[in-house]
PDB file of N, CA, C and O in Angstrom:
ATOM      1  N   UNK A   1     248.438 216.686   0.169  1.00  0.00           N
ATOM      2  CA  UNK A   1     247.728 217.353  -0.909  1.00  0.00           C
ATOM      3  C   UNK A   1     247.057 218.605  -0.371  1.00  0.00           C
ATOM      4  O   UNK A   1     246.720 218.707   0.809  1.00  0.00           O
ATOM      5  N   UNK A   2     246.876 219.547  -1.276  1.00  0.00           N
ATOM      6  CA  UNK A   2     246.222 220.801  -0.922  1.00  0.00           C
ATOM      7  C   UNK A   2     245.610 221.410  -2.184  1.00  0.00           C
ATOM      8  O   UNK A   2     246.002 221.051  -3.295  1.00  0.00           O
ATOM      9  N   UNK A   3     244.664 222.316  -2.025  1.00  0.00           N
ATOM     10  CA  UNK A   3     244.085 222.983  -3.187  1.00  0.00           C
ATOM     11  C   UNK A   3     245.091 223.944  -3.836  1.00  0.00           C
ATOM     12  O   UNK A   3     245.874 224.594  -3.144  1.00  0.00           O
ATOM     13  N   UNK A   4     245.058 224.020  -5.133  1.00  0.00           N
ATOM     14  CA  UNK A   4     245.919 224.924  -5.886  1.00  0.00           C
ATOM     15  C   UNK A   4     245.800 226.357  -5.394  1.00  0.00           C
ATOM     16  O   UNK A   4     246.790 227.088  -5.369  1.00  0.00           O
ATOM     17  N   UNK A   5     244.618 226.760  -5.007  1.00  0.00           N
ATOM     18  CA  UNK A   5     244.375 228.137  -4.569  1.00  0.00           C
ATOM     19  C   UNK A   5     245.133 228.544  -3.318  1.00  0.00           C
ATOM     20  O   UNK A   5     245.143 229.726  -2.972  1.00  0.00           O
ATOM     21  N   UNK A   6     245.768 227.607  -2.627  1.00  0.00           N
ATOM     22  CA  UNK A   6     246.517 227.922  -1.409  1.00  0.00           C
ATOM     23  C   UNK A   6     248.028 228.040  -1.638  1.00  0.00           C
ATOM     24  O   UNK A   6     248.770 228.344  -0.704  1.00  0.00           O
ATOM     25  N   UNK A   7     248.489 227.802  -2.870  1.00  0.00           N
ATOM     26  CA  UNK A   7     249.917 227.963  -3.157  1.00  0.00           C
ATOM     27  C   UNK A   7     250.296 229.438  -3.160  1.00  0.00           C
ATOM     28  O   UNK A   7     249.509 230.295  -3.563  1.00  0.00           O
ATOM     29  N   UNK A   8     251.506 229.719  -2.707  1.00  0.00           N
ATOM     30  CA  UNK A   8     252.028 231.084  -2.716  1.00  0.00           C
ATOM     31  C   UNK A   8     252.752 231.338  -4.045  1.00  0.00           C
ATOM     32  O   UNK A   8     253.226 230.395  -4.679  1.00  0.00           O
ATOM     33  N   UNK A   9     252.839 232.596  -4.465  1.00  0.00           N
ATOM     34  CA  UNK A   9     253.585 232.905  -5.686  1.00  0.00           C
ATOM     35  C   UNK A   9     255.015 232.355  -5.611  1.00  0.00           C
ATOM     36  O   UNK A   9     255.687 232.465  -4.586  1.00  0.00           O
ATOM     37  N   UNK A  10     255.456 231.765  -6.717  1.00  0.00           N
ATOM     38  CA  UNK A  10     256.787 231.188  -6.790  1.00  0.00           C
ATOM     39  C   UNK A  10     256.839 229.706  -6.457  1.00  0.00           C
ATOM     40  O   UNK A  10     257.813 229.035  -6.796  1.00  0.00           O
ATOM     41  N   UNK A  11     255.810 229.181  -5.799  1.00  0.00           N
ATOM     42  CA  UNK A  11     255.795 227.762  -5.454  1.00  0.00           C
ATOM     43  C   UNK A  11     255.435 226.922  -6.678  1.00  0.00           C
ATOM     44  O   UNK A  11     254.646 227.329  -7.530  1.00  0.00           O
ATOM     45  N   UNK A  12     256.048 225.726  -6.732  1.00  0.00           N
ATOM     46  CA  UNK A  12     255.744 224.767  -7.792  1.00  0.00           C
ATOM     47  C   UNK A  12     255.055 223.568  -7.177  1.00  0.00           C
ATOM     48  O   UNK A  12     255.297 223.219  -6.021  1.00  0.00           O
ATOM     49  N   UNK A  13     254.193 222.941  -7.961  1.00  0.00           N
ATOM     50  CA  UNK A  13     253.444 221.787  -7.472  1.00  0.00           C
ATOM     51  C   UNK A  13     253.083 220.877  -8.635  1.00  0.00           C
ATOM     52  O   UNK A  13     253.102 221.283  -9.797  1.00  0.00           O
ATOM     53  N   UNK A  14     252.755 219.642  -8.295  1.00  0.00           N
ATOM     54  CA  UNK A  14     252.284 218.665  -9.276  1.00  0.00           C
ATOM     55  C   UNK A  14     250.779 218.508  -9.109  1.00  0.00           C
ATOM     56  O   UNK A  14     250.285 218.386  -7.988  1.00  0.00           O
ATOM     57  N   UNK A  15     250.055 218.511 -10.214  1.00  0.00           N
ATOM     58  CA  UNK A  15     248.608 218.299 -10.169  1.00  0.00           C
ATOM     59  C   UNK A  15     248.350 216.829  -9.847  1.00  0.00           C
ATOM     60  O   UNK A  15     248.825 215.938 -10.550  1.00  0.00           O
ATOM     61  N   UNK A  16     247.591 216.587  -8.777  1.00  0.00           N
ATOM     62  CA  UNK A  16     247.291 215.226  -8.327  1.00  0.00           C
ATOM     63  C   UNK A  16     245.881 214.818  -8.739  1.00  0.00           C
ATOM     64  O   UNK A  16     245.649 213.678  -9.142  1.00  0.00           O
ATOM     65  N   UNK A  17     244.943 215.753  -8.637  1.00  0.00           N
ATOM     66  CA  UNK A  17     243.542 215.420  -8.905  1.00  0.00           C
ATOM     67  C   UNK A  17     242.765 216.685  -9.205  1.00  0.00           C
ATOM     68  O   UNK A  17     243.038 217.742  -8.636  1.00  0.00           O
ATOM     69  N   UNK A  18     241.798 216.575 -10.099  1.00  0.00           N
ATOM     70  CA  UNK A  18     240.869 217.672 -10.357  1.00  0.00           C
ATOM     71  C   UNK A  18     239.498 217.170  -9.962  1.00  0.00           C
ATOM     72  O   UNK A  18     238.965 216.243 -10.571  1.00  0.00           O
ATOM     73  N   UNK A  19     238.932 217.783  -8.945  1.00  0.00           N
ATOM     74  CA  UNK A  19     237.652 217.328  -8.388  1.00  0.00           C
ATOM     75  C   UNK A  19     236.495 218.101  -8.996  1.00  0.00           C
ATOM     76  O   UNK A  19     236.563 219.315  -9.186  1.00  0.00           O
ATOM     77  N   UNK A  20     235.437 217.370  -9.294  1.00  0.00           N
ATOM     78  CA  UNK A  20     234.212 217.986  -9.755  1.00  0.00           C
ATOM     79  C   UNK A  20     233.111 217.692  -8.757  1.00  0.00           C
ATOM     80  O   UNK A  20     233.082 216.611  -8.170  1.00  0.00           O
ATOM     81  N   UNK A  21     232.203 218.637  -8.556  1.00  0.00           N
ATOM     82  CA  UNK A  21     231.097 218.424  -7.624  1.00  0.00           C
ATOM     83  C   UNK A  21     230.137 217.360  -8.132  1.00  0.00           C
ATOM     84  O   UNK A  21     229.532 216.624  -7.352  1.00  0.00           O
ATOM     85  N   UNK A  22     230.011 217.293  -9.428  1.00  0.00           N
ATOM     86  CA  UNK A  22     229.107 216.320 -10.028  1.00  0.00           C
ATOM     87  C   UNK A  22     229.585 216.044 -11.449  1.00  0.00           C
ATOM     88  O   UNK A  22     230.626 216.548 -11.872  1.00  0.00           O
ATOM     89  N   UNK A  23     228.842 215.268 -12.159  1.00  0.00           N
ATOM     90  CA  UNK A  23     229.204 214.947 -13.542  1.00  0.00           C
ATOM     91  C   UNK A  23     228.204 215.576 -14.513  1.00  0.00           C
ATOM     92  O   UNK A  23     227.867 214.983 -15.537  1.00  0.00           O
ATOM     93  N   UNK A  24     227.739 216.767 -14.186  1.00  0.00           N
ATOM     94  CA  UNK A  24     226.832 217.463 -15.090  1.00  0.00           C
ATOM     95  C   UNK A  24     227.593 217.889 -16.338  1.00  0.00           C
ATOM     96  O   UNK A  24     228.823 217.862 -16.364  1.00  0.00           O
ATOM     97  N   UNK A  25     226.871 218.273 -17.347  1.00  0.00           N
ATOM     98  CA  UNK A  25     227.510 218.717 -18.591  1.00  0.00           C
ATOM     99  C   UNK A  25     228.446 219.897 -18.328  1.00  0.00           C
ATOM    100  O   UNK A  25     229.535 219.972 -18.895  1.00  0.00           O
ATOM    101  N   UNK A  26     228.016 220.806 -17.472  1.00  0.00           N
ATOM    102  CA  UNK A  26     228.841 221.991 -17.176  1.00  0.00           C
ATOM    103  C   UNK A  26     230.153 221.580 -16.503  1.00  0.00           C
ATOM    104  O   UNK A  26     231.212 222.096 -16.858  1.00  0.00           O
ATOM    105  N   UNK A  27     230.097 220.662 -15.540  1.00  0.00           N
ATOM    106  CA  UNK A  27     231.308 220.202 -14.855  1.00  0.00           C
ATOM    107  C   UNK A  27     232.238 219.496 -15.835  1.00  0.00           C
ATOM    108  O   UNK A  27     233.451 219.699 -15.795  1.00  0.00           O
ATOM    109  N   UNK A  28     231.679 218.670 -16.714  1.00  0.00           N
ATOM    110  CA  UNK A  28     232.497 217.971 -17.710  1.00  0.00           C
ATOM    111  C   UNK A  28     233.140 218.954 -18.675  1.00  0.00           C
ATOM    112  O   UNK A  28     234.285 218.761 -19.084  1.00  0.00           O
ATOM    113  N   UNK A  29     232.415 220.008 -19.046  1.00  0.00           N
ATOM    114  CA  UNK A  29     232.973 221.027 -19.932  1.00  0.00           C
ATOM    115  C   UNK A  29     234.142 221.735 -19.272  1.00  0.00           C
ATOM    116  O   UNK A  29     235.146 222.018 -19.925  1.00  0.00           O
ATOM    117  N   UNK A  30     234.023 222.024 -17.977  1.00  0.00           N
ATOM    118  CA  UNK A  30     235.107 222.686 -17.255  1.00  0.00           C
ATOM    119  C   UNK A  30     236.342 221.794 -17.209  1.00  0.00           C
ATOM    120  O   UNK A  30     237.456 222.261 -17.442  1.00  0.00           O
ATOM    121  N   UNK A  31     236.145 220.508 -16.909  1.00  0.00           N
ATOM    122  CA  UNK A  31     237.270 219.569 -16.853  1.00  0.00           C
ATOM    123  C   UNK A  31     237.943 219.448 -18.215  1.00  0.00           C
ATOM    124  O   UNK A  31     239.171 219.426 -18.304  1.00  0.00           O
ATOM    125  N   UNK A  32     237.143 219.370 -19.272  1.00  0.00           N
ATOM    126  CA  UNK A  32     237.702 219.275 -20.619  1.00  0.00           C
ATOM    127  C   UNK A  32     238.457 220.547 -20.986  1.00  0.00           C
ATOM    128  O   UNK A  32     239.506 220.489 -21.626  1.00  0.00           O
ATOM    129  N   UNK A  33     237.931 221.673 -20.586  1.00  0.00           N
ATOM    130  CA  UNK A  33     238.586 222.957 -20.878  1.00  0.00           C
ATOM    131  C   UNK A  33     239.943 223.030 -20.177  1.00  0.00           C
ATOM    132  O   UNK A  33     240.924 223.474 -20.773  1.00  0.00           O
ATOM    133  N   UNK A  34     240.004 222.596 -18.908  1.00  0.00           N
ATOM    134  CA  UNK A  34     241.275 222.586 -18.184  1.00  0.00           C
ATOM    135  C   UNK A  34     242.297 221.699 -18.890  1.00  0.00           C
ATOM    136  O   UNK A  34     243.459 222.079 -19.034  1.00  0.00           O
ATOM    137  N   UNK A  35     241.866 220.526 -19.326  1.00  0.00           N
ATOM    138  CA  UNK A  35     242.763 219.623 -20.045  1.00  0.00           C
ATOM    139  C   UNK A  35     243.227 220.239 -21.357  1.00  0.00           C
ATOM    140  O   UNK A  35     244.392 220.099 -21.729  1.00  0.00           O
ATOM    141  N   UNK A  36     242.331 220.916 -22.056  1.00  0.00           N
ATOM    142  CA  UNK A  36     242.700 221.580 -23.305  1.00  0.00           C
ATOM    143  C   UNK A  36     243.772 222.645 -23.078  1.00  0.00           C
ATOM    144  O   UNK A  36     244.606 222.889 -23.950  1.00  0.00           O
ATOM    145  N   UNK A  37     243.748 223.273 -21.909  1.00  0.00           N
ATOM    146  CA  UNK A  37     244.734 224.304 -21.581  1.00  0.00           C
ATOM    147  C   UNK A  37     246.042 223.696 -21.062  1.00  0.00           C
ATOM    148  O   UNK A  37     247.002 224.419 -20.797  1.00  0.00           O
ATOM    149  N   UNK A  38     246.076 222.368 -20.918  1.00  0.00           N
ATOM    150  CA  UNK A  38     247.294 221.708 -20.463  1.00  0.00           C
ATOM    151  C   UNK A  38     247.329 221.402 -18.990  1.00  0.00           C
ATOM    152  O   UNK A  38     248.325 220.876 -18.493  1.00  0.00           O
ATOM    153  N   UNK A  39     246.268 221.715 -18.278  1.00  0.00           N
ATOM    154  CA  UNK A  39     246.214 221.492 -16.830  1.00  0.00           C
ATOM    155  C   UNK A  39     245.592 220.126 -16.578  1.00  0.00           C
ATOM    156  O   UNK A  39     244.371 219.972 -16.593  1.00  0.00           O
ATOM    157  N   UNK A  40     246.456 219.130 -16.345  1.00  0.00           N
ATOM    158  CA  UNK A  40     245.969 217.766 -16.127  1.00  0.00           C
ATOM    159  C   UNK A  40     246.833 217.066 -15.093  1.00  0.00           C
ATOM    160  O   UNK A  40     247.912 217.545 -14.746  1.00  0.00           O
ATOM    161  N   UNK A  41     246.362 215.947 -14.611  1.00  0.00           N
ATOM    162  CA  UNK A  41     247.057 215.159 -13.600  1.00  0.00           C
ATOM    163  C   UNK A  41     248.486 214.852 -14.045  1.00  0.00           C
ATOM    164  O   UNK A  41     248.727 214.454 -15.185  1.00  0.00           O
ATOM    165  N   UNK A  42     249.432 215.048 -13.113  1.00  0.00           N
ATOM    166  CA  UNK A  42     250.833 214.764 -13.379  1.00  0.00           C
ATOM    167  C   UNK A  42     251.639 215.957 -13.847  1.00  0.00           C
ATOM    168  O   UNK A  42     252.869 215.912 -13.829  1.00  0.00           O
ATOM    169  N   UNK A  43     250.972 217.030 -14.269  1.00  0.00           N
ATOM    170  CA  UNK A  43     251.665 218.217 -14.755  1.00  0.00           C
ATOM    171  C   UNK A  43     252.263 219.014 -13.600  1.00  0.00           C
ATOM    172  O   UNK A  43     251.684 219.087 -12.516  1.00  0.00           O
ATOM    173  N   UNK A  44     253.422 219.605 -13.845  1.00  0.00           N
ATOM    174  CA  UNK A  44     254.026 220.525 -12.880  1.00  0.00           C
ATOM    175  C   UNK A  44     253.581 221.930 -13.229  1.00  0.00           C
ATOM    176  O   UNK A  44     253.636 222.345 -14.387  1.00  0.00           O
ATOM    177  N   UNK A  45     253.137 222.658 -12.210  1.00  0.00           N
ATOM    178  CA  UNK A  45     252.689 224.031 -12.408  1.00  0.00           C
ATOM    179  C   UNK A  45     253.436 224.943 -11.449  1.00  0.00           C
ATOM    180  O   UNK A  45     253.956 224.494 -10.428  1.00  0.00           O
ATOM    181  N   UNK A  46     253.486 226.224 -11.783  1.00  0.00           N
ATOM    182  CA  UNK A  46     254.093 227.229 -10.917  1.00  0.00           C
ATOM    183  C   UNK A  46     253.084 228.342 -10.678  1.00  0.00           C
ATOM    184  O   UNK A  46     252.476 228.853 -11.618  1.00  0.00           O
ATOM    185  N   UNK A  47     252.911 228.711  -9.423  1.00  0.00           N
ATOM    186  CA  UNK A  47     252.006 229.814  -9.098  1.00  0.00           C
ATOM    187  C   UNK A  47     252.715 231.129  -9.418  1.00  0.00           C
ATOM    188  O   UNK A  47     253.811 231.384  -8.919  1.00  0.00           O
ATOM    189  N   UNK A  48     252.097 231.953 -10.242  1.00  0.00           N
ATOM    190  CA  UNK A  48     252.669 233.245 -10.587  1.00  0.00           C
ATOM    191  C   UNK A  48     252.069 234.378  -9.762  1.00  0.00           C
ATOM    192  O   UNK A  48     252.795 235.211  -9.220  1.00  0.00           O
ATOM    193  N   UNK A  49     250.745 234.405  -9.668  1.00  0.00           N
ATOM    194  CA  UNK A  49     250.060 235.451  -8.884  1.00  0.00           C
ATOM    195  C   UNK A  49     248.915 234.833  -8.102  1.00  0.00           C
ATOM    196  O   UNK A  49     248.097 234.091  -8.645  1.00  0.00           O
ATOM    197  N   UNK A  50     248.873 235.152  -6.823  1.00  0.00           N
ATOM    198  CA  UNK A  50     247.787 234.692  -5.958  1.00  0.00           C
ATOM    199  C   UNK A  50     247.654 235.683  -4.813  1.00  0.00           C
ATOM    200  O   UNK A  50     248.440 235.657  -3.866  1.00  0.00           O
ATOM    201  N   UNK A  51     246.671 236.543  -4.899  1.00  0.00           N
ATOM    202  CA  UNK A  51     246.479 237.581  -3.882  1.00  0.00           C
ATOM    203  C   UNK A  51     245.588 237.122  -2.729  1.00  0.00           C
ATOM    204  O   UNK A  51     245.303 237.907  -1.825  1.00  0.00           O
ATOM    205  N   UNK A  52     245.145 235.868  -2.747  1.00  0.00           N
ATOM    206  CA  UNK A  52     244.322 235.363  -1.660  1.00  0.00           C
ATOM    207  C   UNK A  52     242.833 235.488  -1.899  1.00  0.00           C
ATOM    208  O   UNK A  52     242.030 234.898  -1.176  1.00  0.00           O
ATOM    209  N   UNK A  53     242.457 236.260  -2.917  1.00  0.00           N
ATOM    210  CA  UNK A  53     241.047 236.348  -3.313  1.00  0.00           C
ATOM    211  C   UNK A  53     241.006 236.678  -4.803  1.00  0.00           C
ATOM    212  O   UNK A  53     241.964 237.231  -5.344  1.00  0.00           O
ATOM    213  N   UNK A  54     239.940 236.352  -5.441  1.00  0.00           N
ATOM    214  CA  UNK A  54     239.836 236.602  -6.870  1.00  0.00           C
ATOM    215  C   UNK A  54     240.633 235.602  -7.695  1.00  0.00           C
ATOM    216  O   UNK A  54     241.027 234.545  -7.201  1.00  0.00           O
ATOM    217  N   UNK A  55     240.861 235.946  -8.945  1.00  0.00           N
ATOM    218  CA  UNK A  55     241.548 235.061  -9.881  1.00  0.00           C
ATOM    219  C   UNK A  55     243.027 234.919  -9.537  1.00  0.00           C
ATOM    220  O   UNK A  55     243.610 235.749  -8.839  1.00  0.00           O
ATOM    221  N   UNK A  56     243.614 233.835 -10.051  1.00  0.00           N
ATOM    222  CA  UNK A  56     245.049 233.621  -9.869  1.00  0.00           C
ATOM    223  C   UNK A  56     245.659 233.238 -11.204  1.00  0.00           C
ATOM    224  O   UNK A  56     244.950 232.896 -12.150  1.00  0.00           O
ATOM    225  N   UNK A  57     246.976 233.300 -11.269  1.00  0.00           N
ATOM    226  CA  UNK A  57     247.689 233.049 -12.511  1.00  0.00           C
ATOM    227  C   UNK A  57     248.739 231.977 -12.271  1.00  0.00           C
ATOM    228  O   UNK A  57     249.543 232.080 -11.344  1.00  0.00           O
ATOM    229  N   UNK A  58     248.728 230.935 -13.120  1.00  0.00           N
ATOM    230  CA  UNK A  58     249.701 229.848 -13.000  1.00  0.00           C
ATOM    231  C   UNK A  58     250.419 229.650 -14.326  1.00  0.00           C
ATOM    232  O   UNK A  58     249.923 230.032 -15.386  1.00  0.00           O
ATOM    233  N   UNK A  59     251.605 229.041 -14.241  1.00  0.00           N
ATOM    234  CA  UNK A  59     252.349 228.661 -15.439  1.00  0.00           C
ATOM    235  C   UNK A  59     252.259 227.143 -15.582  1.00  0.00           C
ATOM    236  O   UNK A  59     252.519 226.399 -14.636  1.00  0.00           O
ATOM    237  N   UNK A  60     251.888 226.700 -16.781  1.00  0.00           N
ATOM    238  CA  UNK A  60     251.865 225.282 -17.132  1.00  0.00           C
ATOM    239  C   UNK A  60     252.655 225.163 -18.426  1.00  0.00           C
ATOM    240  O   UNK A  60     252.281 225.743 -19.445  1.00  0.00           O
ATOM    241  N   UNK A  61     253.748 224.410 -18.383  1.00  0.00           N
ATOM    242  CA  UNK A  61     254.664 224.328 -19.520  1.00  0.00           C
ATOM    243  C   UNK A  61     255.104 225.757 -19.870  1.00  0.00           C
ATOM    244  O   UNK A  61     255.673 226.449 -19.026  1.00  0.00           O
ATOM    245  N   UNK A  62     254.847 226.202 -21.099  1.00  0.00           N
ATOM    246  CA  UNK A  62     255.238 227.555 -21.503  1.00  0.00           C
ATOM    247  C   UNK A  62     254.044 228.508 -21.549  1.00  0.00           C
ATOM    248  O   UNK A  62     254.141 229.604 -22.100  1.00  0.00           O
ATOM    249  N   UNK A  63     252.926 228.091 -20.973  1.00  0.00           N
ATOM    250  CA  UNK A  63     251.711 228.904 -21.000  1.00  0.00           C
ATOM    251  C   UNK A  63     251.389 229.478 -19.629  1.00  0.00           C
ATOM    252  O   UNK A  63     251.711 228.884 -18.600  1.00  0.00           O
ATOM    253  N   UNK A  64     250.751 230.639 -19.631  1.00  0.00           N
ATOM    254  CA  UNK A  64     250.213 231.219 -18.397  1.00  0.00           C
ATOM    255  C   UNK A  64     248.702 231.105 -18.467  1.00  0.00           C
ATOM    256  O   UNK A  64     248.086 231.445 -19.477  1.00  0.00           O
ATOM    257  N   UNK A  65     248.109 230.618 -17.372  1.00  0.00           N
ATOM    258  CA  UNK A  65     246.669 230.374 -17.335  1.00  0.00           C
ATOM    259  C   UNK A  65     246.066 231.096 -16.138  1.00  0.00           C
ATOM    260  O   UNK A  65     246.548 230.958 -15.015  1.00  0.00           O
ATOM    261  N   UNK A  66     245.010 231.865 -16.382  1.00  0.00           N
ATOM    262  CA  UNK A  66     244.256 232.514 -15.311  1.00  0.00           C
ATOM    263  C   UNK A  66     243.091 231.606 -14.935  1.00  0.00           C
ATOM    264  O   UNK A  66     242.379 231.097 -15.801  1.00  0.00           O
ATOM    265  N   UNK A  67     242.907 231.412 -13.632  1.00  0.00           N
ATOM    266  CA  UNK A  67     241.821 230.573 -13.123  1.00  0.00           C
ATOM    267  C   UNK A  67     241.029 231.335 -12.075  1.00  0.00           C
ATOM    268  O   UNK A  67     241.593 232.112 -11.304  1.00  0.00           O
ATOM    269  N   UNK A  68     239.719 231.112 -12.047  1.00  0.00           N
ATOM    270  CA  UNK A  68     238.962 231.703 -10.949  1.00  0.00           C
ATOM    271  C   UNK A  68     239.223 230.875  -9.690  1.00  0.00           C
ATOM    272  O   UNK A  68     239.579 229.699  -9.770  1.00  0.00           O
ATOM    273  N   UNK A  69     239.047 231.482  -8.567  1.00  0.00           N
ATOM    274  CA  UNK A  69     239.386 230.847  -7.288  1.00  0.00           C
ATOM    275  C   UNK A  69     238.567 229.573  -7.050  1.00  0.00           C
ATOM    276  O   UNK A  69     239.092 228.599  -6.511  1.00  0.00           O
ATOM    277  N   UNK A  70     237.309 229.567  -7.439  1.00  0.00           N
ATOM    278  CA  UNK A  70     236.470 228.379  -7.236  1.00  0.00           C
ATOM    279  C   UNK A  70     237.041 227.164  -7.943  1.00  0.00           C
ATOM    280  O   UNK A  70     237.092 226.075  -7.372  1.00  0.00           O
ATOM    281  N   UNK A  71     237.470 227.347  -9.183  1.00  0.00           N
ATOM    282  CA  UNK A  71     238.053 226.240  -9.932  1.00  0.00           C
ATOM    283  C   UNK A  71     239.404 225.852  -9.334  1.00  0.00           C
ATOM    284  O   UNK A  71     239.717 224.665  -9.235  1.00  0.00           O
ATOM    285  N   UNK A  72     240.200 226.832  -8.937  1.00  0.00           N
ATOM    286  CA  UNK A  72     241.523 226.547  -8.356  1.00  0.00           C
ATOM    287  C   UNK A  72     241.401 225.720  -7.077  1.00  0.00           C
ATOM    288  O   UNK A  72     242.282 224.913  -6.779  1.00  0.00           O
ATOM    289  N   UNK A  73     240.334 225.909  -6.328  1.00  0.00           N
ATOM    290  CA  UNK A  73     240.165 225.164  -5.083  1.00  0.00           C
ATOM    291  C   UNK A  73     239.739 223.713  -5.340  1.00  0.00           C
ATOM    292  O   UNK A  73     239.780 222.890  -4.425  1.00  0.00           O
ATOM    293  N   UNK A  74     239.333 223.394  -6.567  1.00  0.00           N
ATOM    294  CA  UNK A  74     238.974 222.020  -6.919  1.00  0.00           C
ATOM    295  C   UNK A  74     240.153 221.231  -7.461  1.00  0.00           C
ATOM    296  O   UNK A  74     240.055 220.021  -7.668  1.00  0.00           O
ATOM    297  N   UNK A  75     241.273 221.916  -7.693  1.00  0.00           N
ATOM    298  CA  UNK A  75     242.463 221.260  -8.231  1.00  0.00           C
ATOM    299  C   UNK A  75     243.396 220.940  -7.072  1.00  0.00           C
ATOM    300  O   UNK A  75     243.917 221.844  -6.419  1.00  0.00           O
ATOM    301  N   UNK A  76     243.605 219.661  -6.819  1.00  0.00           N
ATOM    302  CA  UNK A  76     244.465 219.215  -5.723  1.00  0.00           C
ATOM    303  C   UNK A  76     245.894 219.046  -6.232  1.00  0.00           C
ATOM    304  O   UNK A  76     246.128 218.422  -7.267  1.00  0.00           O
ATOM    305  N   UNK A  77     246.854 219.618  -5.481  1.00  0.00           N
ATOM    306  CA  UNK A  77     248.250 219.591  -5.891  1.00  0.00           C
ATOM    307  C   UNK A  77     249.127 219.095  -4.742  1.00  0.00           C
ATOM    308  O   UNK A  77     248.711 219.059  -3.584  1.00  0.00           O
ATOM    309  N   UNK A  78     250.361 218.712  -5.105  1.00  0.00           N
ATOM    310  CA  UNK A  78     251.374 218.334  -4.129  1.00  0.00           C
ATOM    311  C   UNK A  78     252.574 219.229  -4.371  1.00  0.00           C
ATOM    312  O   UNK A  78     253.126 219.252  -5.471  1.00  0.00           O
ATOM    313  N   UNK A  79     252.982 219.974  -3.338  1.00  0.00           N
ATOM    314  CA  UNK A  79     254.139 220.873  -3.469  1.00  0.00           C
ATOM    315  C   UNK A  79     255.380 220.117  -3.912  1.00  0.00           C
ATOM    316  O   UNK A  79     255.598 218.968  -3.528  1.00  0.00           O
ATOM    317  N   UNK A  80     256.198 220.791  -4.736  1.00  0.00           N
ATOM    318  CA  UNK A  80     257.480 220.224  -5.163  1.00  0.00           C
ATOM    319  C   UNK A  80     258.600 221.011  -4.494  1.00  0.00           C
ATOM    320  O   UNK A  80     258.508 222.229  -4.344  1.00  0.00           O
ATOM    321  N   UNK A  81     259.635 220.322  -4.100  1.00  0.00           N
ATOM    322  CA  UNK A  81     260.789 220.979  -3.499  1.00  0.00           C
ATOM    323  C   UNK A  81     261.624 221.637  -4.584  1.00  0.00           C
ATOM    324  O   UNK A  81     261.766 221.125  -5.695  1.00  0.00           O
ATOM    325  N   UNK A  82     262.178 222.810  -4.215  1.00  0.00           N
ATOM    326  CA  UNK A  82     263.088 223.503  -5.124  1.00  0.00           C
ATOM    327  C   UNK A  82     262.355 224.152  -6.186  1.00  0.00           C
ATOM    328  O   UNK A  82     262.956 224.788  -7.052  1.00  0.00           O
TER     329      UNK A  82
END
């Protein structure tokens, strides 16, 4: 497993876990927002843009989602072959 923020453009991965620092209302809102956008455990995602700092862009199903780096580092993924 590795953080989503470390995937290179073009790589695909499966979401394994979304980690929260705590269970505050703000953390729960972020988790719910990610799920609303389709980013949840078991989903396959593709990294579209990742410059190593700042926001990144991923594809989930037929949607493109921009994430800030802090949130991307809380999403644990497993690389997929091919």
